[in-house]
N, C-alpha and C positions, 0 to 999 in steps of 0.2 A: 227215411222213415219220418212221417209227419209228426208222430207223437214223441215229443222230446222227454216226457216224464219217465223217471225211473220208478218212483213210488206213485201208484195210481189210486190208492185208497179203496181198492176193491175187496180187501179182506182175504183174498186167496193167495197163498204163497206162490212165488214164481221166481225165475232166475234173471229178472230184469237188471239187477245190480251189476251183472257181468257186462252190460252195455255202457257202464259208467266210463266216460272218457278220461283222459289224463287230467290231473288237477291243474288249476291255474298255477303259473310259474311261481307266484308269491305264496302258494300254499303247498308246494312240493317238498315233502319232508324226506324223500328218498335220497336227495343229494347229500353227500358227505357221510352216507352210511356204508360206504364200500371200503372203509379203512383208509380213506384219504388222510394224510397227516395234517396236523395243524399248520397253518401258514397263511399265505395270501388267499388261498381258495377257501373262503369262509361260507358255509352253507347259508348262514343268516344274511351275509352280504349278498349272495346270489338271489335270495328271495326279495331283498329290498332294492337292489340295483338292477335286477334283470339278469337272466341266465347268461347273457353275453356281455354283461356289464355296460350295455349301451347307454343306460341311464347315466352312469357316471361319466361316460365319454361325451355324451351329447348334452348333459345337464348344463344349463346356463344360470348359475347362481347370481343373485343380485349383488351389486358391488358391496353393499353393507355386509352380506354374508361372508364374502371373500375376505373383507377387511377384518371382520371379527375373528375368523379362524386364524388368520395370520397374526393378529394381535395376541391371541392366546398362545400360539406357538412361540412367538418372540419373547413374550413376558413370562412364559412357563406358568400361566395361570389357567384355572378351569374356565370353560366356556358355558355360560348359563343361557340356554335357548328356550324361549317362551313362545307359545303360540297355540292356536286351536288344535284339537285332534286332527290328525291326517294332513298336516301342513308340511311334513318332511323333517321334523326335528331329529328323529332317530336316524333317518337316512343320511343326514348330513355327516354323522360320525363315520358311517360306512363309506361314503363317498371320499372323505378325506383319507381314510386308511387305504382305500384302493389306489387313489392317485399318488400318494406318497409312499406306497409299498411298505406300510407299517405292520403288515401281518393281520392276523385275525383280531377282530374287535372283541374286547372283553366287555360283557354286558352284565350289569347289575340291576335287575328290575326291583323297584321299590314298592312295598306294600305297607299297610299301616303298622305291621308288627316288626318291620325291618329295623335292625340295630347296627351300629358301627361294627360290632363284632362280626356280624354276618359278612360284611365286606372285607374285613381284614383277614381273619382266619377262624377256623373251628378246631377245637381240641376234643377228641372223642375219649373222654376220661372213662366213661362207662365201658366202652369197647376194650380199652386197654386193661382195665381191671378184670374184666371177664377173661381175657386171654391169659393174664398172669395167674389167675386162679386155676384156669384149666391146665397151664403148664405145671403149676405146683402139684395139682392132683395127679398128673401123669408121673411127675418125679417121685411123689410119695409112693405111688403104686409100683414103680419099677425099682426104686433104690432102698425102700424101707426107711425106718425112722432115722437111723444114723446118717444115711446119705442125704436126707432132707436137711438135717442140721448142718452138715458139712458144706453144703452148696449155697448157704444163705447169702454170703457176700457176692458170689458170682451171679446169683439170680438178680440182685439189685443192679449189678453192672449191665446185665443183659437187657433189663427193662429200660435203662437209660439209653443204651444204644438203639433200641427199637422204638423210642418215643416218636421219631419222625413219621412212622407209619400211621400215627393217630392224629397227625396235624395236617390239615388241608388249608391252603391259602384261599381266600376269597378273591373276587374280581379286583377289588381295590388293592389287596395285599399283593397279588400277582403283578398288577400294573406298576407297583413301586419296587419291583425287583431290579437290581442293577442291570443295565443294558446299554448297548451302544446307541440305539435309536429309541425314541419314546414309543410306548405302547399307546393304543387308543382305548380309552375306557368310557363306556356309555353308562351313566347312572340315570336310568330311565324313570321318568315320572316322580321326581323328588317331592312334588307337592302332595303325593299320596302318603308320605311318611307321617309319623307322629311329630309332635312339636319339638322333640329333643334332637332328632337326627341331624338337622342342618347345623345346629350348634356343636354337636359331637364331632362333626367332620372338620371343624375349623383347624385344630392343631395338626391333624394329619395332612390336610391340604397345604398348610403353611410350611411345615417342616419337611414333608416328603419322606418321612420315616416313621417306624413304629417298632415296638418291642413285643416279643413273645415271651411272657414271664415263665412259661413252662420250660422253655429252652434256656433262658437266662439262669435258672436255678441249677442246671447241670452243665453250664458252660465251662466250669473249671475242669470237669472230667471229660466232657464232650464238646470241645469248642466249635466243631463243625457237625451239623446234623442235617441230613437230607429229609425234606418234607415234601408233601404232595402239592403241586401247583394247581391252579384252577383249570388249566387247559393243556399243560405240556409236561406231564410226567413228574419226575422228582427234581428238586432244586436244593442246592446246598445253602444253608443259613449259617452265618458265622457269628458266634457270640450271642445268639438269641435275638439279634436285631436285623431288621431289613431297612435299607436306606437306598433310595433311587440315585442313580447317576445321571439319568436323563428323565426329567419330570414328564410324566405321561400327559398326553392330550386328553383331558377329562371333559367330556361333554355331559352336562347335567341338563335334563329336559324337564319342562314344566308346562302343564296345560293352563297355568294361570289361575288355579283354583284357590290359591292362598298366597299371602305375602311371606317373604323370607326375611330373616333378621339382617340388619345392616352389616354386622361383621362378616356374614357370608357374602353379601352383595359386593362389598369392597374388595374381596379377594377374587372376584370373578370378572371376566369380560362378559358383558350382557348383550344379548341379541334378541330382538323381537322379530319372530319369523312371520312374514305375511303369507296369506294363502297363495298357492301356486297360480301363476298366470298361464296364459295360453302356451307360451314357449316351454315352460316347465312341465305342464300337463302333457303336451305333445311328446316331449322327450320321454316322460314316464311311460306313456302308453306304448310308444314304439319300442322301448326297452323290454317290455313284458310281452306285448302282443304283436310286435312287428309293424311294418309300414301298412300292411293290409288291415291291421286292427285300427290304425289311425284313420284310414280311409273309410272303413265301415262304420266307425263310431263318431263321425263328425256331428251328428245330430245330438248325441248324448254329451259330447264334449262341450258343444255350444250351450246346451241346457245347463250344464254344471257352471259354466262361466257366467251365464246370464241370471243366476239366482239373485234374489233380493239382497241388497247390502245388509250386512250383519247376520245373514242366514248362515248357520254353521253346517258345513257338510265336508266330510273327509274325502281325500283323493282316492282312498282305497274303495270307497263306495262306488265311485265312477268306474274303477277297474273291475269290480265285481259285476256291475251292470253290463259293461262292455263284453266281458268274457261270456256271461250267461246268454245274453241276447244273441251273440255271434254263434253260440252253440244251439240256437233254435232257429236256423235259417228258414225252415219250412213251416214254422208256427204262424198262426194268424197275426197280423199286425197288432190287433187288440191285445193278444196274449203277450207279445214282446213289450208293448207299452205298459202292461200291467206288471211285468217282471221289473222293468226299469223303475216304476213307481214304488214297488216293494223294496228295492235295494237302495234307492236314492232319497230316503226320507231325511229331512233336516234333523240334526242332532239336538238342537236347542228348543224343539217344540215341546209343549206341555203334554204330559201323558194322561 
């Protein structure tokens, strides 16, 4: 069929959407929805590394990138990766987790309202209060006034035993759980945070532990409480404190939109990530689109590499252009060029 368009702008309803092909591999959200357990098969990793992980296997990182990752591993220090959008900062965390078999990457996306508490844990006090009130109402209805007075002490004990159901660890809190091997934690786009978060992180990154006051208060009666982890069911917490035994590999990414305080910088191994070269781009395209995708997209790969110095363009823009132009093989050349122009616009141009 010569017309590749699904939406035609004709104003008449039709069933063209049923012709929509499979999504690009990096936008396929059906993976991991079939009950696959948490572990090395990370749907987020598949979208970033390629469905067959060929990007991780063929990816040729620069020596500085390899050295920085190893320095962070040896020193048990966070790795602060700075670079333009689309240079592979986040992918680096997934590549390391895949190669070292460290399981699913814990991802903590940062926005302007993010606080340290979001990363450590959340306590649903309102939900717990509502459940307690509901249980009291049921007890009063079933046992009468005398039964309600007689069970007051037991009711308090039940609430203490059930507190773990209302505490869920965040990505950072889960990464600091005791484990034989380190977890990989991606703190994505730290430069989007407010001014306080980088400083708030200092003590936790230095000590590798934190307290949960809600559990410390009941530790004399309930020294071990099971809470909800970020990605793997229920985890036992002893004495209301969590302390790592293997410091996680923490990858903090930044687009370089702001400076960070010196106390944070001195605690991190710093890496400035350069835009991907021809070898990295070829490996990325092959991982997602196969060798045929590389062969068919040589003109767009060359166009991406030949852009003006300082011109900001993300690698996923190239992938989008390659995928879509290869799904319009019968379209006019002018149409395919127009699609490429639409998808490969420089990110630093004035609007």
